[in-house]
C-alpha positions in Angstrom: 10.3 9.1 -7.1 12.2 5.8 -7.6 11.2 4.7 -4.1 7.5 5.2 -4.9 7.6 3.1 -8.0 9.3 0.1 -6.3 7.1 0.2 -3.2 3.7 0.5 -4.9 3.6 -2.9 -6.7 5.1 -4.7 -3.7 2.5 -3.2 -1.3 -0.3 -4.0 -3.8 0.8 -7.6 -4.1 0.9 -8.1 -0.4 -2.4 -6.4 0.1 -4.0 -8.6 -2.6 -2.8 -11.7 -0.9 -4.0 -10.6 2.5 -7.4 -9.7 1.1 -7.7 -13.2 -0.4 -6.8 -14.8 2.9 -8.8 -12.5 5.2 -11.4 -10.4 3.4 -12.2 -8.4 6.6 -8.8 -6.8 6.4 -9.8 -4.9 3.2 -10.6 -1.6 5.0 -7.4 -1.6 7.0 -5.3 -2.5 4.0 -6.7 0.3 1.9 -6.3 2.8 4.7 -2.7 1.8 5.3 -2.0 1.8 1.6 -3.4 5.3 1.2 -1.4 6.6 4.2 1.8 5.1 2.9 1.3 6.6 -0.5 0.5 9.9 1.0 3.6 9.9 3.2 5.8 8.9 0.3 4.3 11.7 -1.8 4.8 14.3 1.0 8.3 13.4 2.0 9.7 11.8 -1.2 10.2 15.2 -2.9 
């Protein structure tokens, strides 16, 4: 669980910066974020 709590804010910050720089990346960033959160949820237990 600790891994999830530390990765989440960092990924969100990076995603926010990338969205500001290149708004077209929004769909890819959201998809990657959801995949990462899902994998951490599945294998983090």
